[in-house]
N, C-alpha and C positions, 0 to 999 in steps of 0.2 A: 524310431526315435533313439538317438544316441544317449547313453548314460553319462551323466556328468561325473568327472573324476572326484574322488573323495577330497583331494587336496584343494578343490575349489568349493565343494559343498560345505565343508566344515567352516571355513572363514565366512562364507556367505550366510550360514545359519547363525554364526556368532554376531555378524553385522546386523542381521534382522532382529536378533534378540536384543542387541544394544539399543536399537531404535524403538522397539516395541515395549520392552520392559518398563521404562519410565511411564509410558502412557497407561500400561496396565496397572502400575502402582497408583496412578492418579485415579483411575476408575475404581480400584479396590478400596481406596480410602475415602471415596466420595460419600458423604452422609445422605444417602438416597431418601431416607425417611424425612429428612429436614430440608430437602431440596426446595420445595415450594416456599416455605417461610423464609429460608435464606435468600432466595431470589427476590422475595418481596420486601426484604429489609430496606429501610430508607437509604442507607449508604450504598448498598449494592445496586439498588434500582437507579439511583442517581448516577453512579458510575456507568452503568449500562446505557442509560439514556444519553449521557454526554458522549460516550464513545461512539454510539451510532450516529449522533448528530454531527460530531466533528469529522468522523471518517467519511460520512456522506458529503459534507461540505468540501472536505479536502479533495474528494474524488471529482466533484464538479469543477473545482479549481484546476485540477490536473487535466480534465477533459478540455476545458476552455483553452488552456495554454499548451497542453501536451500534444493534442491532435494536430494543430498547425505546425508545431515543432517537428513532429514525426513526418509530416508531409514535406516540409522543407528539406529534411535530411534525406528523404527517399526520392524526391522528384527534382530538386534544384541543385545542379552542380555548382559548387563555388569553392574557391581556394580555402583550405583549412577545414574542409567538411569532416575529415577523419578526426581532427583535433576537437571539433565541436561535439562530435558523437562521443568521443572519449570523456569530455566534460560532462555530458548528459548522464553517463553511466557511473560517474564518480560516487554519487550517493549509495550505489549498490555495494561498494567495497569500503566506503568510508565508515569508521566506527560512528554509530549514531550520536554518541556523546560529543564527538568532535563536530558533527553537523550542528548540534545544539549550540556549542560554543561559537561556531562560525555565524550562526543566525543571530546570536546575542551580540556579537561584535559588529555585525552588519546592520542590524535593525534595532539595537538598544538605544536608549535615550542619549548616550554619549557618542553615538555614531552619526556621521553626516546625514544618512537617510532617516534613521530613527529620530534624530534631533529635529530634522525638518518636519517630519510628520507630527511630532509633538508640538512644536512651536506654531506650525501653520494650521493644523486641523485639530490639535488636542488629542491625537491618536497615539496611544501607547500599546505596543504589541507584546513585549515580553510579559510573562506571568499573567496572561489573559486567555480567554477562550479562543480569541482570534490567533493568539500565539500557538495554541495547540493545533489549530487548523494548518497554519503555516509550517509547523514542524512536521506534521504528518504528510503534507503535500510535498515537502522537500525530499523526504525519504521514499515516497511512494511513486512520484512522477516517472522515474526511469522505467518502472515496470510497464506503465502505459505506453510510453514513447517507444520502447523496444517492441512491444506487441504490435502496435499500430504500424510502425515502420516496416516490420517484417511482413505484415499483411499487405501493405502498399507495394512492397517489392515483389510480392507474389501475385499481385493483381495484374490483369492484362491491360496494359496502357492503351491498347488500340481502341477500347471503348471511349476513353477520354479524348483520344485524337478524333474519333468519329463525331463526338459531340461538338468539338471545336470546329470541325469541318462543316457541320450543320448550322453553325452560327452561335452556338452557346458560348457565353462569356466564361471567364475563369471561375468566378464565384458560382455560377449556375452549374458548371461542369463539376465543381468540387462537391456541391450540396446534392445534386441530383444523380450524379454518376459515380464519383469517387467514393463518397461515404457509403452508399448502398453496397458497393463492391467489397468494401473492407469492414462492413458492419460487424461480422463475427469477430474480427480481430479487435475492433474497438470495444465490443462487449467484454471479450476475454481480458483485455488490458484493464478495463474499468473495474472488473471484479477482482483481479489481482491487486490493483491499486487500492481498492477499498479494504481488502483483507490485510494488506501491508499497513495501511493507515490505522486500522483497528488494533493491530498488535504493536504499534510503535511505542517505545519506552524511552530510550536514551535521549534522543533529541527533544522529546516532549518535556521530560523532567528537568533538562538543562535549560531550555529556552522558556518554558511556560510554568515550571514549578509543579507542585503537587498540592493544590488547594481544593479540598472537597467542594463539589458543586460548581466549581469554576474551571479547574484544569485537571482534576483527578479522573483520568480515564481508567478503563478496566485494568490494563497492565500495571498502572501505578497503584491502583487499589489492591491488586494482588500483592505487590511489593510491601505495601503498608500493612496489609492484613496478616502477612506472614509473621509479623512481630507480635500481634495482639489477638488475632482470631483465625487460627489455622483452618477451621471448617469453611469460613467465608472465602479464604484464599483458594481453597480447593474448588469451591462452587464456581468462583469467577474463572479459575483456570479451566474448569470443565466447559464453561460456556465458550471460551476462546478455542478450546479443542474442537468442540462441535462445529463452530463456524469454520475452522480450518478444514475439517473433513468434508463439510458440505461444499466448500469452495473447490476442493480437489475433485470431488465427485462431479460437480457441474462442469468443470473444465477438463475432465479426463480426456475427452476426444480431441482436445486441442493439441496435446503433445504425446498421446499414447496411440500408436497405430499397430495394427496387426494382432490385437489382443482377441 
């Protein structure tokens, strides 16, 4: 085993410390003796419940829309496919606040779509729980699409061709052959999608606001608690940290090989 040069070890150690020290600081300042009562506090419990509900609903929306989109990108050649794929990945690099502004302009009451929904069905999306779900789905869907498309591209298309040769229709082939083949990729993408939705802040506060019990998710509650109740902010941050670590542990084998 070759020894790593000091010129690489030193910056590597500094980089690790840079990433770990803030997390260690969070753990060190956590009021462990008050953890139970803090988690059971009405405001904290409400934010936790709302976060889990909206993140789960947003993940379902992403599954319904994102899996077919990933299949089209992976299996259907069409002009402009690279451009469409680039559009799908835009929310990954777009500042979340900008995404929230875009959603507000596209689905607000003064927009054509938002005005039509309001006039026709009496549905208002901004500053509602449904708005939280849409904001979370907007920023989280690319994670699912990328994971599923990658799984589809890595799957052996001969199984689908064999099913078609045996007389299976396209929908039957998709549900009975394609989906089982890429199920691990779908699960990994859904978990990443859920974790991203759970931690969404910028688009949510811009499009849905920060109303306790209605749109105040855990990241928003952390932001608000920093001004009035630091221990509560630390406890909520700890919950988000634990969720992130669990997600990484569950998906470790999806991207780490040779360990």
